[in-house]
C-alpha positions as CSV (number, residue, x, y, z in Angstrom):
1,M,37.1,-35.9,-22.7
2,K,35.4,-33.9,-20.4
3,A,31.8,-34.1,-19.5
4,E,29.5,-31.5,-20.6
5,P,28.0,-29.3,-17.7
6,R,25.2,-30.2,-16.6
7,Y,23.0,-26.9,-17.3
8,H,24.5,-27.2,-21.2
9,Q,22.4,-30.5,-21.6
10,L,19.8,-29.0,-19.9
11,L,19.7,-26.0,-22.5
12,R,20.5,-28.5,-25.7
13,M,17.6,-30.9,-24.7
14,S,15.3,-28.2,-24.0
15,R,16.0,-26.2,-27.1
16,Q,15.6,-29.4,-29.0
17,A,12.3,-29.8,-27.8
18,A,11.2,-26.1,-28.6
19,E,12.4,-26.2,-32.0
20,Q,10.3,-29.0,-33.0
21,K,7.1,-26.8,-32.3
22,C,9.3,-23.5,-34.0
23,S,10.2,-23.0,-37.7
24,E,13.0,-21.3,-38.3
25,E,11.1,-18.5,-39.5
26,D,9.6,-18.0,-36.7
27,S,12.6,-17.7,-34.7
28,A,13.9,-14.7,-36.5
29,D,11.3,-12.4,-35.2
30,R,10.3,-13.5,-31.6
31,E,11.0,-9.8,-30.1
32,D,8.1,-8.7,-31.8
33,F,5.6,-11.4,-31.3
34,F,3.3,-9.0,-29.9
35,D,2.8,-7.7,-33.0
36,C,1.7,-10.4,-34.7
37,Q,-1.7,-10.8,-36.2
38,E,-4.3,-11.9,-33.8
39,T,-6.2,-13.9,-36.6
40,L,-3.0,-16.5,-37.2
41,E,-4.6,-20.1,-37.5
42,H,-3.8,-22.1,-34.8
43,P,-2.3,-25.6,-35.5
44,D,-3.1,-28.8,-34.0
45,R,-2.0,-28.3,-30.1
46,G,-1.7,-32.1,-29.6
47,D,0.5,-32.8,-26.7
48,Q,1.3,-29.3,-25.8
49,D,-0.8,-29.6,-22.6
50,G,0.5,-32.7,-21.6
51,R,3.9,-31.4,-21.6
52,H,3.4,-28.5,-19.3
53,T,1.7,-30.7,-16.5
54,K,4.8,-32.6,-16.5
55,T,7.1,-29.8,-15.3
56,D,8.2,-29.2,-11.2
57,S,5.4,-27.2,-10.2
58,R,8.4,-26.0,-7.8
59,H,10.7,-24.8,-10.4
60,Q,8.1,-23.2,-13.1
61,P,10.3,-20.3,-15.1
62,T,8.6,-17.1,-15.6
63,D,7.2,-15.2,-18.2
64,D,10.0,-14.0,-20.7
65,T,9.0,-12.6,-24.3
66,S,6.3,-11.2,-25.6
67,T,3.5,-12.8,-24.4
68,E,2.4,-15.3,-21.9
69,P,-0.3,-17.7,-20.7
70,T,-2.8,-17.1,-18.4
71,E,-2.0,-18.6,-14.6
72,D,-4.0,-21.0,-13.2
73,A,-7.5,-20.3,-12.4
74,G,-6.9,-20.0,-8.6
75,D,-4.7,-16.7,-9.1
76,D,-7.5,-14.8,-10.6
77,S,-10.1,-15.7,-7.7
78,D,-9.1,-12.7,-5.7
79,G,-6.4,-9.7,-6.6
80,D,-5.8,-8.8,-3.4
81,L,-4.5,-12.7,-2.3
82,K,-2.7,-13.2,-5.8
83,D,-1.0,-9.8,-5.1
84,F,0.2,-11.6,-1.8
85,G,0.7,-14.8,-2.9
86,E,2.9,-12.9,-5.8
87,V,4.8,-11.3,-3.1
88,A,5.4,-14.6,-1.0
89,E,6.6,-16.1,-3.8
90,D,9.2,-13.7,-4.8
91,D,10.1,-13.6,-1.1
92,H,10.6,-17.4,-1.4
93,Q,12.3,-17.1,-4.7
94,E,15.4,-14.7,-3.1
95,E,15.8,-16.6,0.0
96,E,16.0,-20.3,-2.1
97,E,18.6,-18.1,-4.5
98,E,21.0,-17.3,-1.8
99,N,21.8,-20.9,-1.4
100,L,22.5,-21.5,-5.3
101,T,25.9,-21.6,-6.7
102,E,26.9,-19.8,-9.8
103,G,26.5,-22.5,-11.7
104,E,23.3,-23.6,-10.5
105,M,21.8,-19.6,-11.0
106,E,23.6,-19.9,-14.7
107,S,21.3,-23.1,-15.4
108,R,18.1,-21.4,-14.0
109,R,18.9,-18.6,-16.3
110,L,19.3,-21.1,-19.5
111,E,16.2,-23.0,-18.3
112,S,14.1,-19.9,-18.6
113,L,15.6,-18.6,-21.6
114,T,14.2,-22.2,-23.1
115,L,10.8,-21.3,-21.4
116,K,10.8,-18.1,-23.3
117,E,11.8,-19.8,-26.8
118,E,9.1,-21.9,-25.9
119,G,6.6,-19.3,-25.1
120,N,7.2,-17.2,-27.9
121,C,6.5,-20.3,-30.3
122,H,2.9,-20.6,-28.1
123,F,2.4,-17.6,-28.6
124,K,3.0,-17.2,-32.8
125,N,0.3,-19.5,-32.7
126,G,-1.9,-17.9,-31.2
127,D,-2.3,-20.1,-28.3
128,W,-2.0,-17.5,-25.4
129,S,-3.0,-19.3,-22.3
130,L,0.3,-21.7,-22.8
131,A,2.4,-18.8,-23.7
132,E,1.5,-17.0,-20.2
133,Q,2.0,-20.4,-18.5
134,S,5.6,-20.3,-20.1
135,Y,6.5,-17.0,-19.5
136,T,5.5,-17.4,-15.8
137,Q,6.9,-20.5,-15.3
138,A,10.3,-19.0,-16.7
139,L,10.1,-16.0,-14.2
140,R,9.9,-18.7,-11.5
141,L,13.5,-20.0,-12.8
142,C,15.1,-17.0,-13.7
143,P,17.1,-15.7,-11.0
144,R,16.5,-12.1,-9.8
145,R,20.1,-10.8,-10.5
146,F,19.4,-11.2,-14.2
147,S,16.8,-8.0,-14.3
148,Q,17.1,-7.6,-18.1
149,E,16.0,-11.0,-18.9
150,R,13.3,-10.6,-16.1
151,A,11.7,-7.6,-17.4
152,V,11.4,-8.8,-20.9
153,L,10.0,-11.9,-19.2
154,F,7.3,-9.4,-17.8
155,S,6.3,-7.7,-20.5
156,N,5.9,-10.3,-22.9
157,R,3.6,-11.9,-20.3
158,A,1.5,-8.6,-20.2
159,A,1.3,-9.5,-24.1
160,A,-0.4,-12.7,-23.3
161,R,-2.5,-11.6,-20.9
162,L,-3.7,-8.8,-23.2
163,H,-4.9,-11.6,-25.3
164,L,-6.6,-13.4,-22.3
165,E,-8.6,-10.2,-21.6
166,R,-6.8,-10.1,-18.3
167,K,-5.8,-6.1,-19.1
168,D,-5.5,-4.9,-15.0
169,D,-2.6,-8.1,-14.5
170,G,-1.0,-6.9,-17.9
171,I,-0.3,-3.3,-16.6
172,A,0.6,-5.0,-13.5
173,D,3.0,-6.8,-15.2
174,C,4.2,-3.8,-17.4
175,S,4.9,-1.9,-14.4
176,R,7.2,-4.6,-13.0
177,A,9.0,-4.8,-16.0
178,L,9.6,-0.8,-15.8
179,E,11.0,-1.4,-12.4
180,L,13.6,-3.6,-13.5
181,N,14.0,-1.4,-16.3
182,P,12.7,2.2,-16.6
183,D,13.4,2.9,-20.3
184,Y,12.3,-0.4,-21.5
185,V,9.9,1.3,-24.6
186,K,8.3,-2.0,-25.8
187,A,6.8,-2.3,-22.0
188,L,6.2,1.4,-21.8
189,L,4.1,1.8,-25.3
190,R,2.2,-1.7,-23.8
191,R,1.5,-0.6,-20.8
192,A,0.4,2.6,-22.7
193,E,-1.7,0.7,-25.3
194,L,-3.7,-1.3,-21.8
195,Y,-4.5,1.9,-20.2
196,E,-5.9,2.9,-23.2
197,Q,-8.1,0.0,-23.5
198,T,-9.0,-0.2,-19.8
199,E,-10.4,3.7,-20.2
200,Q,-7.6,5.1,-18.6
201,L,-6.7,8.0,-20.6
202,E,-4.7,10.3,-18.6
203,K,-2.4,7.3,-18.0
204,A,-2.3,6.4,-21.0
205,L,-1.9,10.0,-22.7
206,D,1.2,10.3,-20.1
207,D,2.9,6.6,-21.0
208,Y,2.9,7.8,-24.7
209,Q,4.5,10.8,-24.1
210,K,7.3,8.6,-22.4
211,V,7.7,6.5,-25.2
212,L,8.3,9.6,-27.6
213,E,10.8,10.9,-25.4
214,R,12.8,7.8,-25.5
215,D,11.7,7.4,-29.1
216,P,10.5,10.3,-31.1
217,K,9.9,7.3,-33.9
218,Q,7.5,5.2,-32.4
219,T,4.1,6.4,-34.8
220,A,1.7,5.0,-32.6
221,A,2.5,6.8,-29.6
222,G,2.9,9.9,-31.6
223,Q,-0.8,9.5,-33.2
224,A,-1.7,8.6,-29.6
225,C,-0.5,11.8,-28.8
226,A,-2.6,13.6,-30.9
227,R,-5.8,11.5,-30.6
228,L,-6.3,11.1,-26.7
229,P,-5.9,15.0,-25.4
230,Q,-10.0,15.1,-27.6
231,Q,-11.1,12.5,-26.1
232,I,-9.9,13.0,-22.4
233,H,-11.7,16.1,-23.1
234,E,-14.9,15.1,-24.3
235,K,-14.8,11.9,-21.3
236,N,-14.5,14.7,-19.0
237,E,-17.2,16.8,-20.1
238,K,-18.9,13.7,-20.1
239,L,-18.5,13.2,-16.8
240,K,-19.3,16.5,-15.7
241,A,-22.9,16.5,-17.6
242,E,-23.4,13.3,-15.5
243,M,-22.5,15.1,-12.3
244,L,-24.5,18.1,-12.8
245,G,-27.7,15.7,-13.7
246,K,-27.1,13.9,-10.3
247,L,-27.0,17.3,-8.4
248,K,-29.9,18.7,-10.3
249,D,-32.0,15.0,-9.6
250,L,-30.9,16.1,-5.3
251,G,-31.8,19.4,-5.9
252,N,-35.3,18.6,-7.1
253,L,-35.6,15.4,-4.3
254,V,-35.3,18.4,-1.7
255,L,-36.7,21.5,-3.0
256,R,-39.9,19.7,-3.9
257,P,-41.6,19.4,-0.6
258,F,-41.7,23.3,-1.2
259,G,-42.9,24.1,-4.0
260,L,-39.8,24.3,-5.7
261,S,-37.1,23.2,-8.2
262,T,-33.8,23.7,-9.4
263,S,-35.4,25.9,-12.6
264,N,-36.5,28.3,-10.0
265,F,-32.4,29.3,-9.2
266,Q,-30.4,30.9,-11.8
267,V,-26.7,31.0,-11.7
268,N,-24.5,33.8,-13.0
269,Q,-20.9,33.4,-13.5
270,D,-19.0,36.6,-13.2
271,A,-16.8,37.1,-16.2
272,A,-14.3,39.4,-14.0
273,T,-13.8,37.5,-10.7
274,G,-14.8,33.9,-12.0
275,S,-17.2,34.0,-8.6
276,Y,-20.5,32.5,-9.5
277,S,-23.6,34.0,-8.0
278,I,-27.3,32.4,-7.2
279,N,-30.5,34.0,-8.1
280,F,-34.3,33.3,-7.5
281,V,-36.1,33.1,-10.7
282,N,-40.1,33.3,-9.8
283,K,-41.3,31.2,-12.9
284,A,-44.9,31.7,-14.6
285,G,-47.3,29.7,-12.9
286,D,-45.4,30.1,-9.5
287,T,-47.4,31.1,-6.6
């Protein structure tokens, strides 16, 4: 009898472990985990943390579903250092994969898919941090040639990071997913939502418009495109008022030693040319 390939054994054993945590109902809609209710009850997490600590850190896969758990605290200490570390890790992964056989590549891909399923289970249960960890482990395992799988992992990790209030990291993950798959509507929509939540309204509107170009039936994007222009206008008007207020304060500080203030000057706009003129106004009581 022919022996079962090693990567098939790994896949079968990992799936059996993951299925103990996920019901058949949960597995039906894993690609939609990002839309799960945030008020989900969290079941007993028991030995979940222990299970993750047994994973070899050299072969931790990256994120491959809709959300993933947060990374280690050290990764958040400094954005620039983290970015450098991710680039170095990518380079190391690329070099390592050059020495892998086709069978080893496929084995890693299957292991990463199992970790993605595990992340989906955690996400479904509201365990955002564990989900993020599973997705990150999956990304570290999934060979770079499998760009579609990696795009999904990045997008899912972004969803987990959204719940963990790591919104800038979530935006970065969505951008990486879109680099791998520019037409990935779910990642584009997710990044738009993250931009909106971080008050980057112009970028959010641009992404929502791109979503509609690819999928006109996306009602959330359509509503955002109708809502955001007014919000952007109000935001710009507020910024303009704040800027003018600061300029006025600065002007008063400069003019005060001369017994003057900005109220002594009147700014008029020429309707024909659009140019401005400044006229001195002698206020009552001025000497």
